[in-house]
N, CA, C and O of each residue as an XYZ file, in Angstrom:
436
protein
N     -46.152    -34.336    -21.792
C     -45.163    -34.415    -20.747
C     -43.777    -34.479    -21.374
O     -43.551    -35.210    -22.338
N     -42.848    -33.696    -20.810
C     -41.487    -33.636    -21.327
C     -40.677    -34.817    -20.819
O     -40.899    -35.331    -19.722
N     -39.732    -35.227    -21.653
C     -38.873    -36.325    -21.200
C     -37.846    -35.797    -20.196
O     -37.654    -34.588    -20.070
N     -37.206    -36.695    -19.502
C     -36.278    -36.341    -18.424
C     -35.131    -35.455    -18.921
O     -34.750    -34.498    -18.246
N     -34.592    -35.766    -20.079
C     -33.465    -35.008    -20.622
C     -33.856    -33.549    -20.854
O     -33.100    -32.644    -20.502
N     -35.005    -33.320    -21.432
C     -35.473    -31.968    -21.726
C     -35.715    -31.191    -20.430
O     -35.386    -30.008    -20.346
N     -36.295    -31.858    -19.411
C     -36.541    -31.207    -18.128
C     -35.227    -30.819    -17.456
O     -35.109    -29.721    -16.912
N     -34.235    -31.715    -17.492
C     -32.938    -31.408    -16.870
C     -32.244    -30.242    -17.565
O     -31.663    -29.382    -16.903
N     -32.298    -30.210    -18.867
C     -31.684    -29.115    -19.626
C     -32.388    -27.795    -19.305
O     -31.726    -26.775    -19.113
N     -33.700    -27.804    -19.245
C     -34.462    -26.595    -18.935
C     -34.160    -26.113    -17.516
O     -33.994    -24.917    -17.277
N     -34.090    -27.059    -16.583
C     -33.790    -26.687    -15.192
C     -32.380    -26.109    -15.077
O     -32.175    -25.106    -14.393
N     -31.404    -26.739    -15.746
C     -30.027    -26.248    -15.705
C     -29.947    -24.846    -16.291
O     -29.255    -23.986    -15.745
N     -30.635    -24.610    -17.377
C     -30.623    -23.294    -18.011
C     -31.271    -22.244    -17.108
O     -30.822    -21.098    -17.071
N     -32.308    -22.620    -16.390
C     -33.022    -21.679    -15.530
C     -32.221    -21.330    -14.279
O     -32.373    -20.236    -13.734
N     -31.376    -22.243    -13.822
C     -30.647    -21.994    -12.574
C     -29.187    -21.604    -12.789
O     -28.445    -21.441    -11.820
N     -28.774    -21.456    -14.017
C     -27.393    -21.076    -14.303
C     -27.184    -19.607    -13.961
O     -27.959    -18.739    -14.363
N     -26.100    -19.349    -13.196
C     -25.763    -17.964    -12.848
C     -24.834    -17.391    -13.905
O     -23.982    -18.091    -14.453
N     -25.010    -16.135    -14.172
C     -24.144    -15.440    -15.115
C     -23.059    -14.751    -14.290
O     -23.379    -13.950    -13.412
N     -21.783    -15.043    -14.551
C     -20.715    -14.407    -13.778
C     -20.659    -12.910    -14.081
O     -20.866    -12.482    -15.217
N     -20.378    -12.128    -13.046
C     -20.220    -10.681    -13.228
C     -18.886    -10.276    -12.618
O     -18.834     -9.861    -11.460
N     -17.815    -10.391    -13.380
C     -16.493    -10.013    -12.863
C     -16.491     -8.551    -12.420
O     -17.063     -7.683    -13.079
N     -15.834     -8.301    -11.290
C     -15.812     -6.955    -10.719
C     -15.255     -5.931    -11.698
O     -15.683     -4.776    -11.696
N     -14.305     -6.340    -12.532
C     -13.711     -5.369    -13.447
C     -14.677     -4.926    -14.535
O     -14.458     -3.895    -15.171
N     -15.764     -5.703    -14.763
C     -16.732     -5.337    -15.779
C     -17.928     -4.585    -15.207
O     -18.743     -4.058    -15.964
N     -18.042     -4.527    -13.904
C     -19.140     -3.820    -13.261
C     -18.841     -2.331    -13.308
O     -17.681     -1.927    -13.217
N     -19.866     -1.520    -13.449
C     -19.682     -0.076    -13.494
C     -18.948      0.412    -12.256
O     -19.093     -0.162    -11.177
N     -18.168      1.459    -12.407
C     -17.345      1.992    -11.326
C     -18.179      2.349    -10.106
O     -17.740      2.118     -8.979
N     -19.370      2.907    -10.299
C     -20.211      3.308     -9.178
C     -20.639      2.113     -8.340
O     -20.823      2.236     -7.130
N     -20.797      0.955     -8.978
C     -21.255     -0.229     -8.273
C     -20.112     -0.946     -7.575
O     -20.332     -1.663     -6.599
N     -18.885     -0.757     -8.067
C     -17.723     -1.401     -7.458
C     -17.361     -0.719     -6.159
O     -17.513      0.493     -6.009
N     -16.882     -1.513     -5.225
C     -16.400     -0.926     -3.977
C     -15.065     -0.248     -4.281
O     -14.170     -0.849     -4.876
N     -14.950      0.996     -3.869
C     -13.725      1.741     -4.143
C     -12.637      1.315     -3.180
O     -12.902      1.086     -2.000
N     -11.427      1.209     -3.668
C     -10.280      0.860     -2.825
C      -9.928      2.027     -1.937
O     -10.015      3.189     -2.334
N      -9.533      1.697     -0.742
C      -9.119      2.719      0.202
C      -7.598      2.848      0.218
O      -7.049      3.573      1.049
N      -6.925      2.169     -0.671
C      -5.470      2.220     -0.704
C      -4.998      2.138     -2.146
O      -5.754      1.772     -3.046
N      -3.732      2.488     -2.347
C      -3.090      2.350     -3.652
C      -1.769      1.647     -3.449
O      -1.119      1.810     -2.417
N      -1.385      0.886     -4.413
C      -0.081      0.245     -4.390
C       0.877      1.185     -5.117
O       0.638      1.567     -6.263
N       1.969      1.555     -4.436
C       2.913      2.516     -4.987
C       4.307      1.912     -4.928
O       4.729      1.418     -3.883
N       5.014      1.949     -6.034
C       6.398      1.474     -6.048
C       7.318      2.638     -5.690
O       7.177      3.742     -6.215
N       8.253      2.374     -4.797
C       9.191      3.404     -4.354
C      10.596      2.834     -4.441
O      10.835      1.694     -4.042
N      11.522      3.621     -4.959
C      12.914      3.181     -5.034
C      13.632      3.557     -3.747
O      13.533      4.693     -3.283
N      14.353      2.605     -3.174
C      15.132      2.840     -1.960
C      16.543      2.337     -2.186
O      16.770      1.395     -2.945
N      17.488      2.979     -1.516
C      18.843      2.454     -1.521
C      18.879      1.248     -0.589
O      18.031      1.110      0.292
N      19.858      0.385     -0.787
C      19.947     -0.850     -0.011
C      19.981     -0.604      1.497
O      19.284     -1.309      2.227
N      20.764      0.368      2.004
C      20.754      0.588      3.460
C      19.363      0.974      3.993
O      18.980      0.554      5.085
N      18.617      1.764      3.231
C      17.272      2.145      3.654
C      16.350      0.939      3.673
O      15.594      0.739      4.623
N      16.416      0.142      2.623
C      15.597     -1.065      2.530
C      15.952     -2.051      3.645
O      15.071     -2.641      4.270
N      17.252     -2.220      3.884
C      17.696     -3.120      4.958
C      17.209     -2.642      6.316
O      16.830     -3.454      7.161
N      17.216     -1.327      6.535
C      16.766     -0.787      7.813
C      15.273     -1.029      8.013
O      14.836     -1.371      9.112
N      14.492     -0.850      6.948
C      13.046     -1.103      7.038
C      12.805     -2.579      7.362
O      11.954     -2.902      8.191
N      13.550     -3.471      6.711
C      13.414     -4.905      6.998
C      13.809     -5.215      8.442
O      13.137     -5.994      9.117
N      14.909     -4.601      8.918
C      15.355     -4.805     10.294
C      14.278     -4.348     11.274
O      13.961     -5.056     12.230
N      13.719     -3.167     11.036
C      12.695     -2.624     11.920
C      11.442     -3.510     11.909
O      10.819     -3.729     12.948
N      11.089     -4.009     10.741
C       9.939     -4.908     10.632
C      10.165     -6.172     11.458
O       9.283     -6.595     12.205
N      11.341     -6.772     11.322
C      11.652     -7.980     12.088
C      11.678     -7.700     13.586
O      11.216     -8.520     14.380
N      12.212     -6.554     13.972
C      12.251     -6.189     15.386
C      10.829     -6.065     15.938
O      10.543     -6.573     17.022
N       9.943     -5.399     15.209
C       8.561     -5.246     15.651
C       7.870     -6.599     15.789
O       7.095     -6.817     16.720
N       8.155     -7.502     14.857
C       7.576     -8.845     14.945
C       8.078     -9.575     16.185
O       7.305    -10.245     16.869
N       9.379     -9.445     16.479
C       9.961    -10.121     17.645
C       9.415     -9.584     18.961
O       9.304    -10.329     19.934
N       9.072     -8.296     19.002
C       8.614     -7.724     20.262
C       7.091     -7.723     20.399
O       6.547     -7.047     21.272
N       6.409     -8.473     19.548
C       4.983     -8.688     19.779
C       4.006     -8.109     18.785
O       2.804     -8.082     19.050
N       4.486     -7.647     17.653
C       3.554     -7.181     16.613
C       3.703     -8.132     15.426
O       4.424     -7.823     14.477
N       3.029     -9.289     15.467
C       3.256    -10.330     14.467
C       2.881     -9.925     13.041
O       3.412    -10.490     12.084
N       1.985     -8.968     12.884
C       1.570     -8.559     11.535
C       2.369     -7.375     11.000
O       2.017     -6.797      9.972
N       3.444     -7.016     11.699
C       4.277     -5.912     11.227
C       4.867     -6.268      9.861
O       5.290     -7.401      9.630
N       4.887     -5.293      8.972
C       5.470     -5.497      7.647
C       6.050     -4.174      7.150
O       5.964     -3.155      7.834
N       6.634     -4.199      5.965
C       7.254     -2.988      5.423
C       6.237     -1.863      5.273
O       6.543     -0.704      5.556
N       5.038     -2.199      4.832
C       4.013     -1.174      4.637
C       3.691     -0.462      5.941
O       3.525      0.757      5.956
N       3.602     -1.205      7.026
C       3.338     -0.597      8.325
C       4.430      0.408      8.681
O       4.139      1.518      9.127
N       5.686      0.015      8.482
C       6.809      0.885      8.818
C       6.791      2.147      7.962
O       6.977      3.248      8.480
N       6.573      1.999      6.673
C       6.580      3.157      5.768
C       5.387      4.064      6.050
O       5.529      5.286      6.050
N       4.209      3.480      6.291
C       3.035      4.304      6.614
C       3.264      5.105      7.899
O       2.895      6.277      7.979
N       3.874      4.468      8.902
C       4.160      5.170     10.154
C       5.136      6.320      9.907
O       4.974      7.403     10.470
N       6.145      6.090      9.071
C       7.103      7.155      8.748
C       6.391      8.318      8.050
O       6.687      9.482      8.323
N       5.467      8.009      7.165
C       4.722      9.060      6.456
C       3.854      9.844      7.435
O       3.799     11.072      7.369
N       3.177      9.143      8.341
C       2.343      9.836      9.336
C       3.179     10.761     10.212
O       2.755     11.871     10.532
N       4.371     10.300     10.599
C       5.238     11.150     11.424
C       5.701     12.375     10.641
O       5.765     13.473     11.194
N       6.022     12.201      9.362
C       6.430     13.333      8.533
C       5.273     14.311      8.355
O       5.476     15.525      8.377
N       4.063     13.787      8.178
C       2.888     14.659      8.067
C       2.712     15.489      9.332
O       2.448     16.689      9.259
N       2.858     14.853     10.488
C       2.723     15.579     11.755
C       3.778     16.674     11.870
O       3.495     17.785     12.320
N       4.982     16.346     11.462
C       6.082     17.303     11.588
C       5.915     18.498     10.652
O       6.295     19.616     11.002
N       5.353     18.272      9.471
C       5.284     19.335      8.465
C       3.934     20.028      8.356
O       3.801     20.984      7.591
N       2.927     19.573      9.097
C       1.565     20.077      8.876
C       1.399     21.576      9.119
O       0.564     22.209      8.473
N       2.158     22.144     10.017
C       2.024     23.572     10.333
C       2.953     24.443      9.493
O       2.935     25.667      9.629
N       3.756     23.840      8.636
C       4.748     24.610      7.879
C       4.192     25.054      6.530
O       3.353     24.384      5.928
N       4.682     26.195      6.082
C       4.309     26.702      4.759
C       5.079     25.904      3.698
O       6.041     25.209      4.026
N       4.666     26.000      2.443
C       5.414     25.302      1.385
C       6.896     25.682      1.351
O       7.750     24.831      1.106
N       7.198     26.950      1.594
C       8.590     27.389      1.594
C       9.353     26.759      2.756
O      10.506     26.356      2.598
N       8.714     26.674      3.919
C       9.354     26.047      5.073
C       9.591     24.561      4.836
O      10.611     24.014      5.256
N       8.651     23.913      4.166
C       8.820     22.491      3.835
C      10.005     22.341      2.888
O      10.856     21.474      3.083
N      10.057     23.190      1.857
C      11.178     23.149      0.912
C      12.497     23.335      1.639
O      13.442     22.577      1.422
N      12.565     24.337      2.497
C      13.799     24.610      3.235
C      14.180     23.440      4.139
O      15.358     23.102      4.261
N      13.199     22.834      4.763
C      13.456     21.680      5.622
C      14.096     20.544      4.818
O      15.070     19.934      5.260
N      13.543     20.268      3.640
C      14.098     19.198      2.804
C      15.503     19.543      2.330
O      16.386     18.685      2.326
N      15.713     20.787      1.935
C      17.042     21.215      1.477
C      18.065     21.101      2.605
O      19.171     20.600      2.402
N      17.685     21.570      3.798
C      18.605     21.506      4.939
C      18.943     20.057      5.307
O      20.103     19.735      5.562
N      17.945     19.200      5.334
C      18.200     17.793      5.683
C      19.096     17.125      4.642
O      19.992     16.356      4.990
N      18.853     17.420      3.370
C      19.681     16.850      2.313
C      21.113     17.343      2.443
O      22.057     16.572      2.269
N      21.277     18.619      2.746
C      22.625     19.178      2.910
C      23.340     18.517      4.090
O      24.523     18.189      3.991
N      22.628     18.320      5.206
C      23.242     17.656      6.372
C      23.640     16.217      6.040
O      24.702     15.751      6.453
N      22.786     15.518      5.293
C      23.123     14.141      4.898
C      24.358     14.123      4.005
O      25.240     13.279      4.164
N      24.411     15.059      3.069
C      25.566     15.125      2.180
C      26.846     15.439      2.947
O      27.900     14.872      2.663
N      26.751     16.345      3.923
C      27.913     16.682      4.728
C      28.370     15.487      5.568
O      29.564     15.198      5.651
N      27.418     14.801      6.184
C      27.800     13.671      7.034
C      28.357     12.514      6.218
O      29.250     11.806      6.683
N      27.841     12.309      5.004
C      28.380     11.221      4.181
C      29.749     11.566      3.610
O      30.591     10.684      3.442
N      29.979     12.850      3.309
C      31.310     13.235      2.784
C      32.345     13.267      3.894
O      33.520     13.001      3.641
N      31.937     13.585      5.122
C      32.900     13.604      6.238
C      33.255     12.181      6.676
O      34.294     11.965      7.300
N      32.401     11.219      6.353
C      32.685      9.816      6.707
C      33.735      9.224      5.782
O      34.326      8.192      6.098
N      33.972      9.858      4.651
C      34.950      9.327      3.687
C      36.323      9.611      4.106
O      37.270      9.237      3.414
């Protein structure tokens, strides 16, 4: 018959779990992320506007509104607007919008 100490050590060894950190598990076994974190540079007025819009949405009843929600919605709207356009039409659209922004900012001076 084993003494109490030996039995406790054997039981502890038998019931010890081996940690399996997710980063060490094979990629196929890991749950794939459905999102990516992307850093984007914005000018202060753009960033301030996104923050303002986020706060406005929270005040009018969307408590979980955040910057990501606002930016994702903007991307979805841009996708809808450009989905039927050819690459050349998309290029022209961006060039025209940039030119209009440049004109409006220079006329404000």
